[in-house]
Biopython code that builds the backbone (N, CA, C, O; Angstrom):
import numpy as np
from Bio.PDB.StructureBuilder import StructureBuilder

atoms = [
    (1, "UNK", "N", (0.934, -1.239, 0.060)),
    (1, "UNK", "CA", (0.047, -0.097, 0.059)),
    (1, "UNK", "C", (0.863, 1.236, 0.010)),
    (1, "UNK", "O", (1.867, 1.291, 0.720)),
    (2, "UNK", "N", (0.547, 2.266, -0.723)),
    (2, "UNK", "CA", (1.395, 3.272, -0.890)),
    (2, "UNK", "C", (0.955, 4.319, 0.129)),
    (2, "UNK", "O", (-0.173, 4.260, 0.616)),
    (3, "UNK", "N", (1.870, 5.327, 0.477)),
    (3, "UNK", "CA", (1.688, 6.155, 1.709)),
    (3, "UNK", "C", (0.575, 7.033, 1.349)),
    (3, "UNK", "O", (-0.250, 7.324, 2.215)),
    (4, "UNK", "N", (0.459, 7.539, 0.011)),
    (4, "UNK", "CA", (-0.688, 8.496, -0.164)),
    (4, "UNK", "C", (-2.028, 7.901, -0.019)),
    (4, "UNK", "O", (-2.972, 8.611, 0.327)),
    (5, "UNK", "N", (-2.184, 6.548, -0.278)),
    (5, "UNK", "CA", (-3.512, 5.889, -0.138)),
    (5, "UNK", "C", (-3.840, 5.499, 1.385)),
    (5, "UNK", "O", (-4.968, 5.166, 1.748)),
    (6, "UNK", "N", (-2.845, 5.569, 2.142)),
    (6, "UNK", "CA", (-3.023, 4.997, 3.470)),
    (6, "UNK", "C", (-3.825, 6.048, 4.333)),
    (6, "UNK", "O", (-3.436, 7.209, 4.458)),
    (7, "UNK", "N", (-4.976, 5.553, 4.919)),
    (7, "UNK", "CA", (-5.766, 6.406, 5.811)),
    (7, "UNK", "C", (-5.100, 6.447, 7.204)),
    (7, "UNK", "O", (-4.389, 5.524, 7.600)),
    (8, "UNK", "N", (-5.339, 7.466, 7.874)),
    (8, "UNK", "CA", (-4.800, 7.666, 9.186)),
    (8, "UNK", "C", (-5.900, 7.042, 10.205)),
    (8, "UNK", "O", (-7.036, 7.495, 10.343)),
    (9, "UNK", "N", (-5.433, 6.066, 10.806)),
    (9, "UNK", "CA", (-6.252, 5.344, 11.882)),
    (9, "UNK", "C", (-5.501, 5.558, 13.185)),
    (9, "UNK", "O", (-4.620, 4.775, 13.541)),
    (10, "UNK", "N", (-5.844, 6.592, 13.874)),
    (10, "UNK", "CA", (-5.310, 6.878, 15.163)),
    (10, "UNK", "C", (-5.862, 5.964, 16.293)),
    (10, "UNK", "O", (-7.069, 5.976, 16.537)),
    (11, "UNK", "N", (-5.012, 5.178, 16.981)),
    (11, "UNK", "CA", (-5.492, 4.511, 18.055)),
    (11, "UNK", "C", (-6.051, 3.052, 17.781)),
    (11, "UNK", "O", (-6.324, 2.244, 18.668)),
    (12, "UNK", "N", (-6.171, 2.851, 16.510)),
    (12, "UNK", "CA", (-6.702, 1.482, 16.182)),
    (12, "UNK", "C", (-5.525, 0.596, 15.438)),
    (12, "UNK", "O", (-4.944, 1.028, 14.443)),
    (13, "UNK", "N", (-5.258, -0.596, 15.982)),
    (13, "UNK", "CA", (-4.232, -1.437, 15.372)),
    (13, "UNK", "C", (-4.982, -2.461, 14.572)),
    (13, "UNK", "O", (-4.767, -2.613, 13.370)),
    (14, "UNK", "N", (-5.822, -3.129, 15.210)),
    (14, "UNK", "CA", (-6.566, -4.279, 14.650)),
    (14, "UNK", "C", (-7.822, -4.514, 15.388)),
    (14, "UNK", "O", (-7.859, -4.290, 16.598)),
    (15, "UNK", "N", (-8.969, -4.998, 14.677)),
    (15, "UNK", "CA", (-10.156, -5.231, 15.201)),
    (15, "UNK", "C", (-10.620, -6.658, 14.594)),
    (15, "UNK", "O", (-10.518, -6.928, 13.397)),
    (16, "UNK", "N", (-11.107, -7.480, 15.508)),
    (16, "UNK", "CA", (-11.594, -8.768, 15.222)),
    (16, "UNK", "C", (-13.155, -8.830, 14.882)),
    (16, "UNK", "O", (-13.744, -9.835, 14.484)),
    (17, "UNK", "N", (-13.758, -7.480, 15.130)),
    (17, "UNK", "CA", (-15.252, -7.592, 14.867)),
    (17, "UNK", "C", (-15.390, -7.349, 13.376)),
    (17, "UNK", "O", (-14.859, -6.362, 12.867)),
    (18, "UNK", "N", (-16.091, -8.225, 12.658)),
    (18, "UNK", "CA", (-16.191, -8.142, 11.211)),
    (18, "UNK", "C", (-17.172, -6.971, 10.896)),
    (18, "UNK", "O", (-17.133, -6.500, 9.760)),
    (19, "UNK", "N", (-18.001, -6.491, 11.757)),
    (19, "UNK", "CA", (-18.974, -5.221, 11.591)),
    (19, "UNK", "C", (-18.333, -4.056, 11.909)),
    (19, "UNK", "O", (-18.940, -3.009, 11.684)),
    (20, "UNK", "N", (-17.077, -4.005, 12.454)),
    (20, "UNK", "CA", (-16.434, -2.820, 12.836)),
    (20, "UNK", "C", (-16.263, -1.778, 11.731)),
    (20, "UNK", "O", (-15.744, -2.115, 10.667)),
    (21, "UNK", "N", (-16.686, -0.504, 11.944)),
    (21, "UNK", "CA", (-16.385, 0.507, 10.917)),
    (21, "UNK", "C", (-15.623, 1.571, 11.572)),
    (21, "UNK", "O", (-16.176, 2.202, 12.473)),
    (22, "UNK", "N", (-14.517, 1.826, 11.258)),
    (22, "UNK", "CA", (-13.792, 2.957, 11.754)),
    (22, "UNK", "C", (-14.268, 4.302, 11.522)),
    (22, "UNK", "O", (-14.666, 4.554, 10.384)),
    (23, "UNK", "N", (-14.295, 5.163, 12.353)),
    (23, "UNK", "CA", (-14.687, 6.580, 12.144)),
    (23, "UNK", "C", (-13.512, 7.337, 11.879)),
    (23, "UNK", "O", (-12.643, 7.315, 12.750)),
    (24, "UNK", "N", (-13.289, 8.090, 10.709)),
    (24, "UNK", "CA", (-12.258, 8.702, 10.258)),
    (24, "UNK", "C", (-12.260, 10.123, 10.679)),
    (24, "UNK", "O", (-11.289, 10.847, 10.461)),
    (25, "UNK", "N", (-13.340, 10.539, 11.282)),
    (25, "UNK", "CA", (-13.615, 11.958, 11.642)),
    (25, "UNK", "C", (-12.522, 12.374, 12.703)),
    (25, "UNK", "O", (-12.258, 11.584, 13.609)),
    (26, "UNK", "N", (-11.941, 13.477, 12.623)),
    (26, "UNK", "CA", (-10.889, 13.937, 13.590)),
    (26, "UNK", "C", (-11.686, 14.765, 14.753)),
    (26, "UNK", "O", (-12.409, 15.721, 14.475)),
    (27, "UNK", "N", (-11.508, 14.363, 15.892)),
    (27, "UNK", "CA", (-11.937, 14.935, 17.034)),
    (27, "UNK", "C", (-10.979, 15.479, 17.858)),
    (27, "UNK", "O", (-10.994, 15.261, 19.069)),
    (28, "UNK", "N", (-10.116, 16.190, 17.306)),
    (28, "UNK", "CA", (-8.775, 16.760, 17.863)),
    (28, "UNK", "C", (-9.321, 18.026, 18.740)),
    (28, "UNK", "O", (-8.920, 18.214, 19.889)),
    (29, "UNK", "N", (-10.240, 18.851, 18.119)),
    (29, "UNK", "CA", (-10.682, 20.083, 18.788)),
    (29, "UNK", "C", (-11.688, 19.770, 19.729)),
    (29, "UNK", "O", (-12.725, 19.201, 19.388)),
    (30, "UNK", "N", (-11.416, 20.149, 21.041)),
    (30, "UNK", "CA", (-12.351, 19.959, 22.116)),
    (30, "UNK", "C", (-13.102, 21.440, 22.263)),
    (30, "UNK", "O", (-12.584, 22.496, 21.900)),
    (31, "UNK", "N", (-14.291, 21.329, 22.805)),
    (31, "UNK", "CA", (-15.030, 22.488, 23.053)),
    (31, "UNK", "C", (-14.421, 23.176, 24.328)),
    (31, "UNK", "O", (-14.070, 22.473, 25.275)),
    (32, "UNK", "N", (-14.299, 24.468, 24.361)),
    (32, "UNK", "CA", (-13.839, 25.192, 25.487)),
    (32, "UNK", "C", (-14.880, 25.217, 26.716)),
    (32, "UNK", "O", (-16.046, 25.558, 26.517)),
    (33, "UNK", "N", (-14.461, 24.878, 27.878)),
    (33, "UNK", "CA", (-15.287, 24.876, 29.104)),
    (33, "UNK", "C", (-14.950, 26.059, 29.966)),
    (33, "UNK", "O", (-13.772, 26.406, 30.050)),
    (34, "UNK", "N", (-15.842, 26.672, 30.579)),
    (34, "UNK", "CA", (-15.695, 27.859, 31.289)),
    (34, "UNK", "C", (-14.675, 27.563, 32.393)),
    (34, "UNK", "O", (-14.594, 26.398, 32.781)),
    (35, "UNK", "N", (-13.883, 28.506, 32.942)),
    (35, "UNK", "CA", (-12.910, 28.165, 33.938)),
    (35, "UNK", "C", (-13.578, 27.754, 35.262)),
    (35, "UNK", "O", (-13.058, 26.916, 35.999)),
    (36, "UNK", "N", (-14.729, 28.358, 35.543)),
    (36, "UNK", "CA", (-15.421, 27.961, 36.902)),
    (36, "UNK", "C", (-15.885, 26.492, 36.818)),
    (36, "UNK", "O", (-16.026, 25.881, 37.878)),
    (37, "UNK", "N", (-16.131, 25.883, 35.656)),
    (37, "UNK", "CA", (-16.452, 24.445, 35.615)),
    (37, "UNK", "C", (-15.326, 23.494, 35.464)),
    (37, "UNK", "O", (-15.544, 22.283, 35.434)),
    (38, "UNK", "N", (-14.056, 24.016, 35.362)),
    (38, "UNK", "CA", (-12.931, 23.136, 35.013)),
    (38, "UNK", "C", (-12.619, 22.377, 36.485)),
    (38, "UNK", "O", (-12.841, 22.974, 37.538)),
    (39, "UNK", "N", (-12.147, 21.173, 36.462)),
    (39, "UNK", "CA", (-11.730, 20.570, 37.700)),
    (39, "UNK", "C", (-10.293, 20.157, 37.511)),
    (39, "UNK", "O", (-9.949, 19.078, 37.029)),
    (40, "UNK", "N", (-9.444, 21.154, 37.953)),
    (40, "UNK", "CA", (-8.017, 20.949, 37.788)),
    (40, "UNK", "C", (-7.434, 20.446, 39.008)),
    (40, "UNK", "O", (-7.916, 20.822, 40.076)),
    (41, "UNK", "N", (-6.322, 19.531, 38.988)),
    (41, "UNK", "CA", (-5.751, 18.865, 39.983)),
    (41, "UNK", "C", (-4.203, 19.422, 39.933)),
    (41, "UNK", "O", (-3.571, 19.432, 38.876)),
    (42, "UNK", "N", (-3.729, 19.824, 41.012)),
    (42, "UNK", "CA", (-2.190, 20.219, 40.990)),
    (42, "UNK", "C", (-1.503, 19.385, 41.994)),
    (42, "UNK", "O", (-1.872, 19.266, 43.162)),
    (43, "UNK", "N", (-0.337, 18.736, 41.383)),
    (43, "UNK", "CA", (0.265, 17.693, 42.157)),
    (43, "UNK", "C", (1.822, 17.826, 42.075)),
    (43, "UNK", "O", (2.273, 18.440, 41.108)),
    (44, "UNK", "N", (2.628, 17.341, 42.942)),
    (44, "UNK", "CA", (4.114, 17.436, 42.866)),
    (44, "UNK", "C", (4.498, 15.973, 42.313)),
    (44, "UNK", "O", (3.993, 14.943, 42.760)),
    (45, "UNK", "N", (5.325, 16.009, 41.424)),
    (45, "UNK", "CA", (5.841, 14.901, 40.745)),
    (45, "UNK", "C", (7.403, 14.695, 40.708)),
    (45, "UNK", "O", (8.139, 15.615, 40.349)),
    (46, "UNK", "N", (7.852, 13.558, 41.058)),
    (46, "UNK", "CA", (9.259, 13.308, 40.929)),
    (46, "UNK", "C", (9.639, 12.072, 40.105)),
    (46, "UNK", "O", (10.801, 11.741, 39.868)),
    (47, "UNK", "N", (8.480, 11.390, 39.670)),
    (47, "UNK", "CA", (8.764, 10.014, 38.897)),
    (47, "UNK", "C", (9.481, 10.399, 37.469)),
    (47, "UNK", "O", (9.077, 11.264, 36.692)),
    (48, "UNK", "N", (10.556, 9.621, 37.311)),
    (48, "UNK", "CA", (11.277, 9.685, 36.159)),
    (48, "UNK", "C", (11.891, 10.929, 35.678)),
    (48, "UNK", "O", (12.064, 11.203, 34.490)),
    (49, "UNK", "N", (12.246, 11.754, 36.805)),
    (49, "UNK", "CA", (12.748, 13.026, 36.674)),
    (49, "UNK", "C", (14.136, 13.028, 37.429)),
    (49, "UNK", "O", (14.622, 14.140, 37.634)),
    (50, "UNK", "N", (14.717, 12.106, 37.795)),
    (50, "UNK", "CA", (15.978, 12.034, 38.538)),
    (50, "UNK", "C", (15.971, 12.632, 39.713)),
    (50, "UNK", "O", (17.014, 13.144, 40.119)),
    (51, "UNK", "N", (14.761, 12.680, 40.498)),
    (51, "UNK", "CA", (14.538, 13.191, 41.871)),
    (51, "UNK", "C", (14.250, 14.666, 41.699)),
    (51, "UNK", "O", (14.077, 15.304, 42.738)),
    (52, "UNK", "N", (14.178, 15.260, 40.623)),
    (52, "UNK", "CA", (13.823, 16.724, 40.567)),
    (52, "UNK", "C", (12.320, 16.842, 40.740)),
    (52, "UNK", "O", (11.597, 15.991, 40.221)),
    (53, "UNK", "N", (11.804, 17.850, 41.441)),
    (53, "UNK", "CA", (10.348, 17.984, 41.655)),
    (53, "UNK", "C", (9.883, 18.824, 40.559)),
    (53, "UNK", "O", (10.642, 19.689, 40.121)),
    (54, "UNK", "N", (8.654, 18.656, 40.043)),
    (54, "UNK", "CA", (7.846, 19.406, 39.044)),
    (54, "UNK", "C", (6.550, 19.587, 39.698)),
    (54, "UNK", "O", (6.201, 18.819, 40.595)),
    (55, "UNK", "N", (5.751, 20.646, 39.267)),
    (55, "UNK", "CA", (4.404, 20.869, 39.665)),
    (55, "UNK", "C", (3.568, 20.434, 38.464)),
    (55, "UNK", "O", (3.782, 21.008, 37.396)),
    (56, "UNK", "N", (2.606, 19.449, 38.529)),
    (56, "UNK", "CA", (1.912, 18.845, 37.513)),
    (56, "UNK", "C", (0.450, 19.194, 37.626)),
    (56, "UNK", "O", (-0.245, 18.789, 38.558)),
    (57, "UNK", "N", (-0.044, 20.045, 36.540)),
    (57, "UNK", "CA", (-1.350, 20.477, 36.478)),
    (57, "UNK", "C", (-2.281, 19.528, 35.518)),
    (57, "UNK", "O", (-2.122, 19.562, 34.297)),
    (58, "UNK", "N", (-3.187, 18.743, 36.085)),
    (58, "UNK", "CA", (-3.984, 17.942, 35.053)),
    (58, "UNK", "C", (-5.409, 18.194, 35.050)),
    (58, "UNK", "O", (-5.840, 18.902, 35.959)),
    (59, "UNK", "N", (-6.177, 17.762, 34.231)),
    (59, "UNK", "CA", (-7.668, 17.819, 34.355)),
    (59, "UNK", "C", (-8.144, 19.007, 33.335)),
    (59, "UNK", "O", (-9.327, 19.347, 33.344)),
    (60, "UNK", "N", (-7.312, 19.563, 32.556)),
    (60, "UNK", "CA", (-7.892, 20.680, 31.596)),
    (60, "UNK", "C", (-8.600, 20.121, 30.587)),
    (60, "UNK", "O", (-8.214, 19.093, 30.030)),
    (61, "UNK", "N", (-9.735, 20.767, 30.251)),
    (61, "UNK", "CA", (-10.597, 20.353, 29.092)),
    (61, "UNK", "C", (-10.694, 21.633, 28.222)),
    (61, "UNK", "O", (-11.145, 22.715, 28.599)),
    (62, "UNK", "N", (-10.211, 21.342, 27.026)),
    (62, "UNK", "CA", (-10.393, 22.458, 26.039)),
    (62, "UNK", "C", (-9.367, 22.359, 24.908)),
    (62, "UNK", "O", (-8.666, 21.351, 24.822)),
    (63, "UNK", "N", (-9.254, 23.352, 24.050)),
    (63, "UNK", "CA", (-8.344, 23.507, 22.903)),
    (63, "UNK", "C", (-6.821, 23.529, 23.388)),
    (63, "UNK", "O", (-6.525, 24.038, 24.469)),
    (64, "UNK", "N", (-5.972, 23.015, 22.634)),
    (64, "UNK", "CA", (-4.612, 23.025, 22.894)),
    (64, "UNK", "C", (-4.005, 24.501, 23.053)),
    (64, "UNK", "O", (-3.139, 24.735, 23.895)),
    (65, "UNK", "N", (-4.509, 25.466, 22.202)),
    (65, "UNK", "CA", (-3.998, 26.707, 22.429)),
    (65, "UNK", "C", (-4.332, 27.429, 23.747)),
    (65, "UNK", "O", (-3.560, 28.229, 24.275)),
    (66, "UNK", "N", (-5.578, 27.080, 24.257)),
    (66, "UNK", "CA", (-5.834, 27.610, 25.528)),
    (66, "UNK", "C", (-5.052, 27.003, 26.697)),
    (66, "UNK", "O", (-4.769, 27.681, 27.685)),
    (67, "UNK", "N", (-4.710, 25.722, 26.571)),
    (67, "UNK", "CA", (-3.997, 25.081, 27.554)),
    (67, "UNK", "C", (-2.535, 25.755, 27.470)),
    (67, "UNK", "O", (-1.926, 26.038, 28.502)),
    (68, "UNK", "N", (-2.081, 25.961, 26.378)),
    (68, "UNK", "CA", (-0.703, 26.500, 26.057)),
    (68, "UNK", "C", (-0.671, 27.951, 26.700)),
    (68, "UNK", "O", (0.341, 28.280, 27.317)),
    (69, "UNK", "N", (-1.741, 28.838, 26.582)),
    (69, "UNK", "CA", (-1.840, 30.025, 27.069)),
    (69, "UNK", "C", (-1.845, 30.031, 28.614)),
    (69, "UNK", "O", (-1.240, 30.867, 29.286)),
    (70, "UNK", "N", (-2.551, 29.067, 29.089)),
    (70, "UNK", "CA", (-2.604, 28.948, 30.624)),
    (70, "UNK", "C", (-1.162, 28.464, 31.082)),
    (70, "UNK", "O", (-0.719, 28.898, 32.146)),
    (71, "UNK", "N", (-0.555, 27.745, 30.461)),
    (71, "UNK", "CA", (0.727, 27.336, 30.851)),
    (71, "UNK", "C", (1.788, 28.420, 30.744)),
    (71, "UNK", "O", (2.687, 28.533, 31.577)),
    (72, "UNK", "N", (1.651, 29.202, 29.703)),
    (72, "UNK", "CA", (2.600, 30.445, 29.786)),
    (72, "UNK", "C", (2.256, 31.371, 30.966)),
    (72, "UNK", "O", (3.137, 31.827, 31.695)),
    (73, "UNK", "N", (1.077, 31.609, 31.113)),
    (73, "UNK", "CA", (0.648, 32.489, 32.331)),
    (73, "UNK", "C", (1.291, 32.156, 33.653)),
    (73, "UNK", "O", (1.849, 32.945, 34.416)),
    (74, "UNK", "N", (1.097, 30.663, 33.820)),
    (74, "UNK", "CA", (1.548, 30.195, 35.101)),
    (74, "UNK", "C", (3.098, 30.122, 35.091)),
    (74, "UNK", "O", (3.645, 30.295, 36.180)),
    (75, "UNK", "N", (3.787, 29.916, 34.135)),
    (75, "UNK", "CA", (5.200, 30.061, 34.057)),
    (75, "UNK", "C", (5.711, 31.423, 34.231)),
    (75, "UNK", "O", (6.736, 31.573, 34.895)),
    (76, "UNK", "N", (5.087, 32.489, 33.686)),
    (76, "UNK", "CA", (5.449, 33.747, 33.991)),
    (76, "UNK", "C", (5.254, 34.270, 35.405)),
    (76, "UNK", "O", (6.090, 34.916, 36.037)),
    (77, "UNK", "N", (4.001, 33.897, 35.837)),
    (77, "UNK", "CA", (3.696, 34.433, 37.223)),
    (77, "UNK", "C", (4.590, 33.785, 38.372)),
    (77, "UNK", "O", (4.873, 34.376, 39.414)),
    (78, "UNK", "N", (5.033, 32.376, 38.019)),
    (78, "UNK", "CA", (5.852, 31.707, 39.098)),
    (78, "UNK", "C", (7.366, 32.091, 38.823)),
    (78, "UNK", "O", (8.195, 31.901, 39.713)),
    (79, "UNK", "N", (7.716, 32.600, 37.667)),
    (79, "UNK", "CA", (9.029, 32.870, 37.335)),
    (79, "UNK", "C", (9.913, 31.820, 36.965)),
    (79, "UNK", "O", (11.130, 31.989, 37.036)),
    (80, "UNK", "N", (9.371, 30.660, 36.542)),
    (80, "UNK", "CA", (10.269, 29.432, 36.366)),
    (80, "UNK", "C", (9.809, 28.943, 34.926)),
    (80, "UNK", "O", (8.983, 29.549, 34.244)),
    (81, "UNK", "N", (10.463, 27.744, 34.541)),
    (81, "UNK", "CA", (10.324, 27.379, 33.232)),
    (81, "UNK", "C", (9.139, 26.159, 33.367)),
    (81, "UNK", "O", (8.471, 25.991, 34.387)),
    (82, "UNK", "N", (9.026, 25.411, 32.229)),
    (82, "UNK", "CA", (8.082, 24.421, 32.209)),
    (82, "UNK", "C", (7.610, 24.004, 30.686)),
    (82, "UNK", "O", (8.168, 24.425, 29.673)),
    (83, "UNK", "N", (6.645, 23.232, 30.698)),
    (83, "UNK", "CA", (6.216, 22.910, 29.291)),
    (83, "UNK", "C", (4.713, 22.455, 29.276)),
    (83, "UNK", "O", (4.182, 22.228, 30.363)),
    (84, "UNK", "N", (4.041, 22.317, 28.195)),
    (84, "UNK", "CA", (2.794, 21.756, 28.058)),
    (84, "UNK", "C", (2.819, 20.521, 27.312)),
    (84, "UNK", "O", (3.210, 20.596, 26.147)),
    (85, "UNK", "N", (2.467, 19.378, 27.779)),
    (85, "UNK", "CA", (2.793, 18.015, 27.003)),
    (85, "UNK", "C", (1.426, 17.208, 27.257)),
    (85, "UNK", "O", (0.906, 17.244, 28.372)),
    (86, "UNK", "N", (0.887, 16.519, 26.259)),
    (86, "UNK", "CA", (-0.137, 15.604, 26.447)),
    (86, "UNK", "C", (-1.296, 16.023, 27.367)),
    (86, "UNK", "O", (-1.791, 15.186, 28.122)),
    (87, "UNK", "N", (-1.763, 17.331, 27.329)),
    (87, "UNK", "CA", (-2.861, 17.691, 28.053)),
    (87, "UNK", "C", (-2.460, 18.079, 29.420)),
    (87, "UNK", "O", (-3.339, 18.327, 30.246)),
    (88, "UNK", "N", (-1.209, 18.153, 29.732)),
    (88, "UNK", "CA", (-0.645, 18.417, 31.176)),
    (88, "UNK", "C", (0.155, 19.620, 31.147)),
    (88, "UNK", "O", (0.732, 19.934, 30.107)),
    (89, "UNK", "N", (0.250, 20.381, 32.280)),
    (89, "UNK", "CA", (1.078, 21.541, 32.322)),
    (89, "UNK", "C", (2.159, 21.171, 33.315)),
    (89, "UNK", "O", (1.869, 20.745, 34.433)),
    (90, "UNK", "N", (3.418, 21.336, 32.901)),
    (90, "UNK", "CA", (4.489, 21.078, 33.859)),
    (90, "UNK", "C", (5.266, 22.211, 34.091)),
    (90, "UNK", "O", (5.864, 22.803, 33.192)),
    (91, "UNK", "N", (5.283, 22.593, 35.477)),
    (91, "UNK", "CA", (6.124, 23.694, 36.014)),
    (91, "UNK", "C", (7.251, 23.167, 36.703)),
    (91, "UNK", "O", (7.189, 22.155, 37.401)),
    (92, "UNK", "N", (8.306, 23.854, 36.514)),
    (92, "UNK", "CA", (9.642, 23.353, 37.185)),
    (92, "UNK", "C", (9.517, 23.788, 38.750)),
    (92, "UNK", "O", (9.067, 24.880, 39.098)),
    (93, "UNK", "N", (9.960, 22.820, 39.610)),
    (93, "UNK", "CA", (10.107, 23.061, 41.134)),
    (93, "UNK", "C", (8.751, 22.740, 41.732)),
    (93, "UNK", "O", (7.717, 22.411, 41.149)),
    (94, "UNK", "N", (8.991, 22.915, 43.058)),
    (94, "UNK", "CA", (7.597, 22.865, 43.950)),
    (94, "UNK", "C", (6.993, 24.080, 44.004)),
    (94, "UNK", "O", (7.369, 24.936, 44.804)),
    (95, "UNK", "N", (5.881, 24.292, 43.057)),
    (95, "UNK", "CA", (5.357, 25.651, 43.068)),
    (95, "UNK", "C", (3.761, 25.421, 43.310)),
    (95, "UNK", "O", (2.914, 26.223, 42.916)),
    (96, "UNK", "N", (3.468, 24.213, 44.016)),
    (96, "UNK", "CA", (1.986, 23.896, 44.086)),
    (96, "UNK", "C", (1.105, 25.024, 44.725)),
    (96, "UNK", "O", (0.105, 25.477, 44.167)),
    (97, "UNK", "N", (1.583, 25.448, 45.984)),
    (97, "UNK", "CA", (0.622, 26.503, 46.541)),
    (97, "UNK", "C", (0.427, 27.674, 45.748)),
    (97, "UNK", "O", (-0.704, 28.142, 45.623)),
    (98, "UNK", "N", (1.476, 28.221, 45.170)),
    (98, "UNK", "CA", (1.463, 29.417, 44.344)),
    (98, "UNK", "C", (0.625, 29.103, 42.986)),
    (98, "UNK", "O", (-0.043, 30.029, 42.525)),
    (99, "UNK", "N", (0.623, 27.902, 42.349)),
    (99, "UNK", "CA", (-0.087, 27.593, 41.267)),
    (99, "UNK", "C", (-1.616, 27.618, 41.558)),
    (99, "UNK", "O", (-2.472, 28.081, 40.804)),
    (100, "UNK", "N", (-1.831, 27.009, 42.848)),
    (100, "UNK", "CA", (-3.257, 26.773, 43.121)),
    (100, "UNK", "C", (-3.792, 28.187, 43.335)),
    (100, "UNK", "O", (-4.871, 28.488, 42.824)),
    (101, "UNK", "N", (-3.103, 29.075, 44.059)),
    (101, "UNK", "CA", (-3.510, 30.642, 44.241)),
    (101, "UNK", "C", (-3.876, 31.306, 42.902)),
    (101, "UNK", "O", (-4.960, 31.834, 42.655)),
    (102, "UNK", "N", (-2.814, 31.205, 42.062)),
    (102, "UNK", "CA", (-3.020, 31.725, 40.631)),
    (102, "UNK", "C", (-4.192, 31.251, 39.973)),
    (102, "UNK", "O", (-5.016, 32.029, 39.491)),
    (103, "UNK", "N", (-4.320, 29.837, 39.926)),
    (103, "UNK", "CA", (-5.606, 29.345, 39.251)),
    (103, "UNK", "C", (-6.911, 29.810, 39.891)),
    (103, "UNK", "O", (-7.867, 30.109, 39.174)),
    (104, "UNK", "N", (-6.976, 29.878, 41.207)),
    (104, "UNK", "CA", (-8.189, 30.304, 41.855)),
    (104, "UNK", "C", (-8.457, 31.926, 41.437)),
    (104, "UNK", "O", (-9.590, 32.362, 41.234)),
    (105, "UNK", "N", (-7.412, 32.622, 41.355)),
    (105, "UNK", "CA", (-7.454, 34.033, 40.990)),
    (105, "UNK", "C", (-7.932, 34.176, 39.549)),
    (105, "UNK", "O", (-8.584, 35.170, 39.232)),
    (106, "UNK", "N", (-7.617, 33.168, 38.610)),
    (106, "UNK", "CA", (-7.991, 33.299, 37.345)),
    (106, "UNK", "C", (-9.427, 32.574, 37.103)),
    (106, "UNK", "O", (-9.803, 32.360, 35.950)),
    (107, "UNK", "N", (-10.107, 32.255, 38.065)),
    (107, "UNK", "CA", (-11.370, 31.773, 38.016)),
    (107, "UNK", "C", (-11.707, 30.297, 37.896)),
    (107, "UNK", "O", (-12.820, 29.855, 37.611)),
    (108, "UNK", "N", (-10.559, 29.551, 38.161)),
    (108, "UNK", "CA", (-10.726, 28.104, 38.179)),
    (108, "UNK", "C", (-11.059, 27.647, 39.675)),
    (108, "UNK", "O", (-10.195, 27.259, 40.461)),
    (109, "UNK", "N", (-12.490, 27.745, 39.984)),
    (109, "UNK", "CA", (-12.903, 27.602, 41.279)),
    (109, "UNK", "C", (-12.742, 26.221, 41.712)),
    (109, "UNK", "O", (-12.692, 26.096, 42.936)),
    (110, "UNK", "N", (-12.640, 25.068, 40.977)),
    (110, "UNK", "CA", (-12.677, 23.629, 41.429)),
    (110, "UNK", "C", (-11.256, 23.066, 41.318)),
    (110, "UNK", "O", (-11.027, 21.895, 41.014)),
    (111, "UNK", "N", (-10.182, 24.122, 41.628)),
    (111, "UNK", "CA", (-8.721, 23.577, 41.622)),
    (111, "UNK", "C", (-8.492, 23.018, 42.931)),
    (111, "UNK", "O", (-8.997, 23.568, 43.910)),
    (112, "UNK", "N", (-7.750, 21.932, 43.059)),
    (112, "UNK", "CA", (-7.421, 21.303, 44.362)),
    (112, "UNK", "C", (-6.113, 20.688, 44.353)),
    (112, "UNK", "O", (-5.642, 20.265, 43.298)),
    (113, "UNK", "N", (-5.472, 20.605, 45.480)),
    (113, "UNK", "CA", (-4.192, 20.009, 45.559)),
    (113, "UNK", "C", (-4.469, 18.565, 45.557)),
    (113, "UNK", "O", (-5.465, 18.090, 46.102)),
    (114, "UNK", "N", (-3.432, 17.754, 44.836)),
    (114, "UNK", "CA", (-3.616, 16.274, 44.724)),
    (114, "UNK", "C", (-2.263, 15.693, 45.140)),
    (114, "UNK", "O", (-1.191, 16.186, 44.790)),
    (115, "UNK", "N", (-2.394, 14.566, 45.943)),
    (115, "UNK", "CA", (-1.300, 13.877, 46.619)),
    (115, "UNK", "C", (-1.220, 14.434, 48.112)),
    (115, "UNK", "O", (-2.039, 15.106, 48.739)),
    (116, "UNK", "N", (0.056, 13.926, 48.486)),
    (116, "UNK", "CA", (0.432, 14.375, 49.910)),
    (116, "UNK", "C", (0.777, 15.695, 50.164)),
    (116, "UNK", "O", (1.077, 16.046, 51.305)),
]
sb = StructureBuilder()
sb.init_structure("model")
sb.init_model(0)
sb.init_chain("A")
sb.init_seg("    ")
for serial, (resi, resn, name, xyz) in enumerate(atoms, 1):
    if name == "N":
        sb.init_residue(resn, " ", resi, " ")
    sb.init_atom(name, np.array(xyz, "f"), 0.0, 1.0, " ", f" {name:<3s}", serial, name[0])
structure = sb.get_structure()
């Protein structure tokens, strides 16, 4: 099969169901939810980071560009680096209390600390 005729089947390797029909529509764009309805969790993570602590923000629902804008805001207010990957915001260092305060000020009412 040539590359130009190959259809992109994201997340499906093989199906044994003879009646299975793959949906080719792309659902990459999610609808934006108001900040007061978002349920964000802020945790400290050290796993697979050579013992370095990072603040991990999960649970954001919405388009990727809004997630990146929120990540940029958090990084600038905390004065540290970080990144946005796979629907999560990663902030360098133990900034959990500061991040929770910033998110609450921005209107994310259901923001909670996760973990110990």
